[in-house]
C-alpha positions as CSV (number, residue, x, y, z in Angstrom):
1,M,145.3,200.3,94.4
2,D,142.0,200.3,96.3
3,D,140.1,199.2,93.1
4,A,142.5,196.3,92.6
5,V,142.0,195.1,96.1
6,R,138.3,195.5,95.8
7,G,138.2,193.5,92.5
8,D,139.9,190.4,94.1
9,T,136.9,188.5,95.7
10,S,138.9,185.3,96.5
11,L,139.7,186.6,100.0
12,S,136.3,188.3,100.5
13,P,133.8,187.0,103.1
14,V,131.5,186.2,100.2
15,G,134.0,183.9,98.5
16,V,134.9,182.1,101.8
17,D,131.2,181.5,102.4
18,I,130.7,180.0,99.0
19,E,133.6,177.5,99.4
20,A,132.3,176.5,102.8
21,Q,128.8,175.9,101.4
22,G,130.4,173.7,98.6
23,R,132.2,171.6,101.1
24,Q,129.1,171.2,103.2
25,A,127.2,170.2,100.1
26,E,129.8,167.6,99.3
27,R,129.7,166.2,102.9
28,R,125.9,166.0,102.8
29,A,126.1,164.2,99.4
30,A,128.6,161.8,100.8
31,Q,126.4,161.2,103.9
32,A,123.4,160.7,101.6
33,E,125.3,158.1,99.6
34,R,126.4,156.3,102.7
35,R,122.8,156.3,104.0
36,A,121.6,155.0,100.7
37,A,124.2,152.3,100.7
38,Q,123.3,151.4,104.3
39,A,119.6,151.3,103.3
40,E,120.4,149.1,100.4
41,Q,122.4,146.7,102.6
42,Q,119.6,146.7,105.1
43,A,117.1,145.9,102.3
44,E,119.3,143.1,101.1
45,R,119.6,141.7,104.6
46,A,115.9,142.0,105.1
47,E,115.3,140.2,101.8
48,R,117.7,137.4,102.8
49,R,116.0,137.1,106.2
50,A,112.6,136.9,104.4
51,V,113.9,134.2,102.1
52,W,115.4,132.3,105.0
53,A,112.2,132.7,107.0
54,E,110.1,131.5,104.1
55,T,112.5,128.5,103.6
56,R,112.4,127.7,107.3
57,V,108.6,127.9,107.4
58,Q,108.5,125.5,104.4
59,Q,110.9,123.1,106.1
60,L,108.8,123.2,109.3
61,E,105.6,122.7,107.4
62,E,107.1,119.7,105.6
63,K,108.4,118.3,108.9
64,L,105.1,118.7,110.6
65,R,103.1,117.0,107.8
66,L,105.6,114.1,107.7
67,I,105.2,113.7,111.5
68,L,101.4,113.6,111.1
69,I,101.6,111.1,108.3
70,K,104.0,108.9,110.4
71,K,101.9,109.2,113.5
72,Y,98.5,108.3,112.1
73,G,99.7,105.4,109.9
74,P,99.4,104.3,106.3
75,S,95.8,105.5,106.0
76,S,96.9,109.1,106.4
77,E,98.6,108.9,103.0
78,N,95.2,109.4,101.5
79,L,94.6,112.6,103.5
80,S,94.7,115.9,101.7
81,V,96.4,119.0,103.0
82,A,93.1,120.4,104.2
83,Q,92.3,117.2,106.1
84,L,95.6,117.1,107.9
85,T,95.1,120.8,108.8
86,M,92.5,119.5,111.3
87,F,95.3,118.6,113.7
88,E,96.7,122.1,113.5
89,E,93.5,124.1,113.7
90,E,91.7,121.6,116.1
91,P,94.2,120.2,118.6
92,G,91.3,118.2,120.2
93,A,90.4,116.4,117.0
94,S,90.0,112.7,117.8
95,L,91.2,109.8,115.6
96,D,87.6,108.9,114.8
97,E,87.0,112.4,113.5
98,V,90.2,112.2,111.4
99,A,89.2,108.8,110.1
100,A,85.8,110.1,109.1
101,E,87.4,113.0,107.4
102,A,89.8,110.6,105.5
103,A,86.8,108.6,104.4
104,R,85.5,111.5,102.4
105,E,86.3,111.9,98.7
106,A,89.7,113.6,98.1
107,L,89.5,117.3,97.3
108,P,90.1,118.1,93.6
109,E,93.6,119.2,92.8
110,K,94.2,121.0,89.6
111,A,97.9,120.2,89.5
112,E,97.3,116.5,89.6
113,A,97.5,115.0,86.1
114,A,95.1,112.4,85.0
115,K,96.6,109.0,85.7
116,P,96.4,106.3,83.0
117,K,94.0,103.5,84.0
118,R,95.7,100.3,85.1
119,E,94.9,97.2,83.1
120,R,92.3,95.2,84.9
121,R,93.2,91.6,85.3
122,P,90.5,88.9,84.9
123,H,89.1,87.6,88.2
124,P,90.8,84.2,89.0
125,G,87.4,82.7,90.1
126,R,86.6,80.9,93.3
127,Q,89.7,80.1,95.3
128,T,90.5,76.4,95.8
129,L,91.4,75.1,99.2
130,P,95.0,73.8,99.8
131,P,95.2,70.1,98.8
132,H,97.4,69.1,101.8
133,L,94.6,69.8,104.3
134,R,92.7,66.7,105.6
135,R,89.3,66.2,104.0
136,V,86.4,65.2,106.2
137,V,83.6,64.0,104.1
138,E,80.0,64.6,105.2
139,T,77.4,62.8,103.0
140,I,73.9,64.3,103.0
141,A,71.2,61.8,101.9
142,C,68.2,62.9,99.9
143,E,64.9,63.4,101.8
144,P,62.4,60.4,101.6
145,A,60.2,62.3,99.1
146,Q,63.2,62.7,96.8
147,C,63.9,58.9,96.9
148,V,60.7,58.2,95.0
149,C,60.4,58.7,91.2
150,R,57.7,61.3,90.4
151,C,56.8,59.4,87.2
152,C,56.5,55.8,88.1
153,G,56.6,55.9,91.9
154,G,59.6,53.5,92.0
155,E,62.7,54.0,94.2
156,T,65.4,56.2,92.7
157,A,69.1,55.2,92.6
158,V,72.1,57.2,93.6
159,I,73.9,58.4,90.4
160,G,76.5,60.6,91.9
161,Y,77.2,63.5,94.3
162,Q,77.4,67.2,94.0
163,E,80.4,68.3,96.1
164,S,81.4,71.6,97.6
165,E,84.3,72.4,99.9
166,R,84.5,74.8,102.8
167,L,87.3,75.5,105.3
168,D,86.5,74.3,108.8
169,V,88.3,74.1,112.1
170,E,88.4,71.8,115.1
171,P,88.8,73.9,118.3
172,A,91.9,73.2,120.3
173,K,91.3,70.8,123.2
174,Y,93.7,70.8,126.1
175,F,94.3,67.5,127.9
176,V,96.7,66.1,130.4
177,K,99.2,63.7,128.8
178,V,100.2,61.0,131.3
179,T,103.5,59.4,130.5
180,R,104.0,56.0,132.2
181,R,107.5,54.6,131.9
182,E,107.8,50.9,132.3
183,K,110.1,49.7,135.1
184,R,111.5,46.2,135.0
185,A,113.4,44.0,137.4
186,C,114.4,40.4,137.7
187,P,112.0,38.6,140.1
188,R,114.7,36.0,140.8
189,C,117.8,38.2,141.5
190,K,115.7,41.0,143.0
191,Q,118.3,43.6,142.2
192,G,118.8,46.2,139.5
193,V,115.7,48.1,138.3
194,Q,115.6,49.3,134.7
195,T,113.2,52.1,133.5
196,A,112.2,52.8,129.9
197,P,114.1,55.9,128.6
198,L,112.3,59.2,128.4
199,A,112.4,61.0,125.1
200,G,114.1,64.4,125.2
201,S,111.9,67.5,125.7
202,I,112.3,71.2,125.3
203,V,111.8,72.1,128.9
204,E,113.0,69.3,131.1
205,K,110.7,68.4,134.0
206,G,108.4,71.2,132.8
207,L,104.7,71.4,133.4
208,A,103.9,71.8,129.7
209,S,104.5,69.5,126.8
210,D,106.6,70.4,123.8
211,R,103.4,71.2,121.8
212,V,102.3,73.8,124.3
213,V,105.8,75.4,124.5
214,I,106.0,75.5,120.7
215,D,102.5,77.0,120.4
216,T,103.6,79.7,122.9
217,V,106.6,80.6,120.8
218,V,104.7,80.6,117.5
219,A,101.9,82.7,118.9
220,K,104.3,85.3,120.1
221,Y,106.7,85.6,117.2
222,C,104.5,84.5,114.3
223,D,101.2,85.9,115.4
224,H,102.6,88.6,117.7
225,L,100.5,87.6,120.7
226,P,102.0,88.8,123.9
227,L,102.6,86.4,126.8
228,Y,100.2,88.1,129.2
229,R,97.3,87.4,126.7
230,Q,98.4,83.8,126.2
231,S,98.5,83.4,130.0
232,A,94.9,84.6,130.2
233,M,93.8,82.4,127.4
234,L,95.3,79.3,129.0
235,E,93.6,80.1,132.3
236,R,90.3,80.6,130.5
237,E,90.6,77.3,128.6
238,T,92.2,75.0,131.2
239,G,91.6,76.6,134.6
240,L,95.4,76.5,135.0
241,E,97.0,79.7,136.2
242,L,100.5,80.1,134.6
243,S,102.3,83.4,135.1
244,R,103.9,85.3,132.3
245,A,107.3,84.6,133.9
246,T,106.7,80.8,133.4
247,L,105.8,81.3,129.7
248,D,108.8,83.6,129.3
249,G,111.0,80.9,130.7
250,W,109.7,78.5,128.0
251,V,110.4,81.1,125.3
252,M,113.9,81.9,126.6
253,R,114.7,78.1,126.7
254,V,113.7,77.8,123.0
255,G,115.9,80.8,122.1
256,D,118.8,79.4,124.1
257,R,118.5,76.0,122.3
258,L,118.4,77.7,118.9
259,E,121.5,79.9,119.3
260,P,124.0,77.2,118.0
261,I,121.8,76.6,115.0
262,V,121.6,80.3,114.2
263,E,125.4,80.4,114.3
264,A,125.4,77.7,111.7
265,M,122.8,79.6,109.6
266,Q,125.1,82.6,109.7
267,R,128.0,80.7,108.4
268,E,125.9,79.3,105.6
269,I,124.7,82.8,104.7
270,L,128.3,84.1,104.6
271,Q,129.2,81.4,102.1
272,G,126.9,82.9,99.6
273,T,127.7,85.7,97.2
274,Y,124.8,88.1,97.9
275,I,123.6,89.5,101.3
276,Q,121.0,92.1,102.1
277,A,121.3,93.8,105.4
278,D,119.1,96.2,107.5
279,E,118.6,97.1,111.1
280,T,115.7,98.3,113.3
281,T,115.2,99.5,116.9
282,V,113.9,97.5,119.8
283,D,113.4,98.6,123.4
284,V,115.2,96.7,126.2
285,Q,114.5,96.9,129.9
286,L,117.5,97.7,132.1
287,R,117.4,97.2,135.8
288,H,119.2,100.4,136.6
289,E,117.0,102.5,134.4
290,K,114.0,104.3,135.9
291,K,110.7,102.4,135.9
292,G,108.9,102.8,132.5
293,K,112.1,103.9,130.7
294,N,113.8,101.5,128.3
295,H,117.1,101.5,126.4
296,Q,117.0,101.6,122.6
297,A,118.8,98.6,121.2
298,Y,119.0,97.3,117.7
299,L,118.2,94.1,115.8
300,W,120.5,93.7,112.8
301,Q,119.3,91.4,110.0
302,F,121.5,89.7,107.4
303,G,120.1,87.4,104.7
304,N,120.4,85.8,101.3
305,P,117.5,86.8,99.0
306,G,115.4,83.7,98.6
307,G,117.3,81.9,101.4
308,M,117.8,82.2,105.2
309,A,118.1,85.3,107.3
310,V,119.7,85.8,110.7
311,F,119.0,88.5,113.3
312,R,121.7,89.8,115.6
313,F,120.9,91.7,118.8
314,A,123.1,94.6,119.9
315,M,122.8,97.4,122.4
316,G,123.9,100.0,119.9
317,R,124.2,100.7,116.2
318,Q,128.0,100.8,116.0
319,A,129.9,99.6,113.0
320,A,131.5,96.8,115.1
321,V,128.3,94.8,114.9
322,A,128.3,94.6,111.1
323,E,132.1,94.1,111.0
324,R,131.9,91.2,113.4
325,V,129.1,89.5,111.4
326,L,130.5,90.2,108.0
327,R,134.2,89.6,108.7
328,G,135.9,88.2,105.6
329,Y,132.8,88.5,103.4
330,K,133.7,89.5,99.9
331,G,130.4,89.2,98.0
332,L,127.6,91.7,97.2
333,L,126.3,93.6,100.2
334,Q,123.1,95.6,99.6
335,T,122.0,98.1,102.3
336,D,120.5,101.5,102.7
337,G,122.6,104.6,103.0
338,Y,123.9,104.0,106.5
339,Q,127.6,104.9,106.4
340,I,129.0,102.2,108.7
341,Y,128.7,99.7,105.9
342,D,131.2,101.7,103.9
343,G,133.9,100.5,106.2
344,L,133.4,96.9,104.9
345,T,135.9,97.5,102.1
346,Q,136.1,93.8,101.1
347,A,132.4,93.6,100.1
348,V,131.0,95.1,96.9
349,H,128.5,97.6,98.3
350,A,125.2,98.2,96.5
351,G,122.5,100.7,97.3
352,C,118.7,100.6,97.5
353,M,116.6,102.5,94.9
354,A,113.5,102.2,97.1
355,H,115.3,104.3,99.8
356,A,116.1,107.0,97.2
357,R,112.5,106.9,95.9
358,R,111.1,107.3,99.4
359,Y,112.4,110.9,99.8
360,F,110.3,111.9,96.8
361,I,107.3,109.8,97.9
362,D,107.3,111.9,101.1
363,A,107.5,115.0,99.0
364,V,104.4,113.9,97.0
365,K,102.7,113.2,100.3
366,L,103.4,116.9,101.2
367,N,102.2,118.1,97.9
368,R,100.4,115.8,95.4
369,G,101.0,118.2,92.6
370,D,104.8,118.6,93.3
371,Q,106.3,119.3,89.8
372,I,109.7,118.0,90.9
373,A,108.9,114.9,93.0
374,V,106.1,113.5,90.8
375,P,108.2,113.1,87.6
376,L,111.2,111.7,89.6
377,V,108.9,109.1,91.2
378,E,107.6,108.2,87.8
379,R,111.1,107.8,86.4
380,M,112.0,105.5,89.3
381,D,108.7,103.6,89.0
382,A,109.7,102.8,85.4
383,L,112.8,101.1,86.6
384,F,110.7,99.0,89.0
385,A,108.3,98.2,86.2
386,V,111.2,96.6,84.2
387,E,112.0,94.4,87.2
388,R,108.4,93.5,87.7
389,R,107.9,92.4,84.1
390,A,111.1,90.3,84.2
391,R,109.8,88.6,87.4
392,E,106.3,88.0,85.9
393,D,107.8,86.6,82.7
394,G,110.0,84.2,84.8
395,L,113.2,85.5,83.2
396,S,116.6,84.1,84.4
397,Q,119.2,86.4,85.9
398,E,121.1,86.4,82.6
399,A,117.9,87.3,80.6
400,R,117.0,90.0,83.1
401,H,120.5,91.4,82.8
402,E,120.0,91.8,79.0
403,V,116.7,93.6,79.6
404,R,118.3,95.9,82.1
405,Q,121.1,96.8,79.6
406,R,118.5,97.5,76.9
407,E,116.0,99.4,79.0
408,S,117.1,100.3,82.5
409,R,120.6,101.7,81.7
410,G,119.2,104.5,79.5
411,M,116.5,105.3,82.1
412,T,119.2,105.7,84.9
413,E,121.3,108.0,82.7
414,K,118.3,110.3,82.1
415,L,117.4,110.1,85.7
416,K,120.9,111.3,86.8
417,E,120.8,114.1,84.3
418,E,117.5,115.3,85.7
419,L,118.8,115.1,89.3
420,E,122.0,117.1,88.4
421,R,119.8,119.8,86.8
422,L,117.4,120.0,89.7
423,K,120.2,120.1,92.2
424,R,120.9,123.7,91.2
425,E,117.3,124.7,91.5
426,V,115.8,123.3,94.7
427,L,116.4,124.3,98.3
428,P,119.0,122.0,99.8
429,Q,117.1,121.4,103.0
430,S,113.7,120.8,101.4
431,Q,112.4,117.3,101.1
432,N,113.2,117.2,97.4
433,G,116.6,118.7,98.0
434,K,117.4,116.0,100.6
435,G,116.3,113.3,98.2
436,I,118.4,114.7,95.3
437,R,121.5,114.9,97.4
438,Y,121.0,111.4,98.8
439,A,120.4,109.9,95.3
440,L,123.5,111.6,93.8
441,A,125.7,110.7,96.8
442,Q,124.6,107.0,96.4
443,W,124.5,107.0,92.7
444,E,127.3,104.5,92.1
445,K,125.8,102.1,94.6
446,L,122.2,102.6,93.3
447,T,123.2,101.7,89.7
448,R,125.4,98.7,90.6
449,F,122.5,96.4,89.7
450,L,123.3,97.2,86.1
451,D,126.6,95.4,86.4
452,H,125.6,92.4,88.6
453,P,122.7,90.2,87.2
454,E,121.9,88.7,90.6
455,L,121.5,92.1,92.4
456,E,118.0,93.3,93.1
457,L,117.0,96.9,92.5
458,S,116.0,97.5,96.1
459,N,116.6,96.2,99.6
460,N,112.9,95.7,100.1
461,L,113.3,92.0,101.0
462,A,115.4,92.8,104.0
463,E,113.0,95.5,105.0
464,R,110.0,93.2,104.8
465,A,111.9,90.9,107.2
466,M,111.7,93.7,109.7
467,R,107.9,94.0,109.5
468,G,107.3,91.2,111.9
469,T,109.5,92.8,114.4
470,A,107.8,96.1,114.0
471,I,104.4,94.6,114.5
472,G,105.7,92.6,117.5
473,R,107.0,95.8,119.1
474,K,103.5,97.1,119.3
475,N,102.4,94.0,121.1
476,W,105.2,92.7,123.3
477,L,106.6,96.3,123.7
478,H,110.2,95.4,124.7
479,V,112.8,92.8,125.3
480,G,113.0,91.9,129.0
481,S,116.8,92.3,129.5
482,P,120.0,92.5,127.5
483,A,120.6,88.8,128.1
484,A,117.3,88.0,126.5
485,G,118.2,89.9,123.3
486,P,120.3,87.2,121.6
487,R,117.6,84.5,122.4
488,V,114.9,86.7,120.9
489,A,117.1,87.3,117.8
490,A,117.6,83.5,117.4
491,I,113.8,82.8,117.4
492,L,113.2,85.6,114.9
493,S,115.9,84.2,112.7
494,V,114.2,80.9,112.4
495,V,110.7,82.4,112.0
496,E,111.8,84.8,109.2
497,S,113.8,82.0,107.5
498,A,110.7,79.8,107.6
499,R,108.6,82.5,106.0
500,R,111.2,83.0,103.2
501,L,111.6,79.3,102.6
502,Q,107.8,78.8,102.7
503,V,107.9,76.1,105.4
504,S,106.2,75.7,108.7
505,A,108.1,77.1,111.7
506,R,105.9,75.0,114.0
507,E,106.8,71.8,112.2
508,Y,110.5,72.7,112.3
509,F,110.4,73.4,116.0
510,A,108.6,70.2,116.7
511,D,111.1,68.2,114.7
512,V,114.3,69.8,115.9
513,L,113.9,71.2,119.4
514,P,113.0,68.0,121.4
515,G,116.3,66.4,122.4
516,L,118.4,69.2,120.8
517,G,120.5,69.5,123.9
518,D,121.8,66.0,123.4
519,R,123.0,66.5,119.9
520,K,126.6,66.7,118.9
521,L,128.1,70.0,117.7
522,S,129.0,68.2,114.4
523,E,125.3,67.6,113.8
524,I,124.3,71.3,114.1
525,P,124.9,72.3,110.4
526,E,122.4,69.7,109.3
527,L,119.8,71.1,111.7
528,T,119.5,74.5,110.1
529,I,116.1,75.3,108.7
530,A,117.4,75.3,105.1
531,A,118.9,71.9,105.6
532,W,115.7,70.7,107.2
533,A,113.6,72.1,104.3
534,R,115.8,70.3,101.8
535,R,115.4,67.0,103.5
536,R,111.7,67.5,103.8
537,A,111.4,68.4,100.1
538,T,113.3,65.2,99.2
539,L,111.0,63.0,101.4
540,V,107.9,64.6,99.9
541,G,109.2,64.4,96.4
């Protein structure tokens, strides 16, 4: 019995101890597995944080470089990465130092492929002066020694002239124009005095003539010369001290007179079948704002390519502005990707390929050897090359449409395939990622030019219309008040339309503005700059 009991080790202290050790070993193994899993999770989180941090650093570096490029103007597009780094490593670097750095030869970049040389066009030769300019002939006689024949000693005869032309200028001369209106009365009846009527003027009972007022408007909105400089120039040339407020009164008077004409211009534009639209910011002074602080308002531009354009002033960028201007319009409307235009459901909305291209141009600025952006820019440039050849060859819209079907349609299909492929590979928040998402979201609008012969590939014409405003902002800084905004927009409408129609804004103002307040409303449609240009072309022809 004792031997049997001794042979059973399951209840012995040694057996119990072995089982306990086994359970402890299992617990330790489970703890080790949990710790390993936790360590693996921590490593994954650390890797994700590292990827996020790297992505964030890349985004911030791209943002910083784009800010530097924007801040230091178009010339900085030629700066290399090392040159732009001056602003980071040397915060005190001056613009002159940066300009000197930019003037150096670009650093060699291995990733940059050799670009094919552009075909050099033959030099057109000496430029001829415009034939419409008045010719003032100056005849230079030969010297006395040249009037005697070297062979026989007799007097030589004039056989012709050797002519050359040079552009010259007569400096402006200010004078006081005295207007004397004849007064007549009957010497016999001695009652009733009649005075010769006075022609209408822009500023009634003003100190300046219509020419001076028009020169002030043209200098400000065509040449971007602010009023305070014009005031100083008038004082220097004439000795007459005229305040900026006086000159501003002249300008506002012109804008007020032009507003009904601009309304007629807008109606004429809406009667067309194709409108390009864009908007830009402009600062406005508000009396209740702090001194030196302006409100950001907007100038909206709507125009027919090759025709007139109108500007509309608004204190904001709300959809109501476009809806009010384009109410009832059912034609083609080409804009950038601003979403408020999508609400204009009656219009056929087209996009702008130049806006899509700009994302990748910015990516190339960040990295000249960008293996994603550079090929995409080249593909888009090929589309613009088709348009340029059609324009240079003078093709009609129908002929251009055939070329687009033959060449551009296949290019756009391949471009979309490439964008779809790259969408899965690039970081969404990178410059390339933003450009790819924008292009694909706008694709139907971007390719609408393939279905409408009259539609342009880009909205660049509308953007160029904004350049004068952008230059002007740097000179006249802001609009004086919200009430002045519509008047400024009216002047800009005429100035831009004159540029597009290739007519003189000065001549139009001189012909239309004097006596405009006495015109009937029914006459206004015939006073638009397009109607004036047509009449002028008929008279010249």
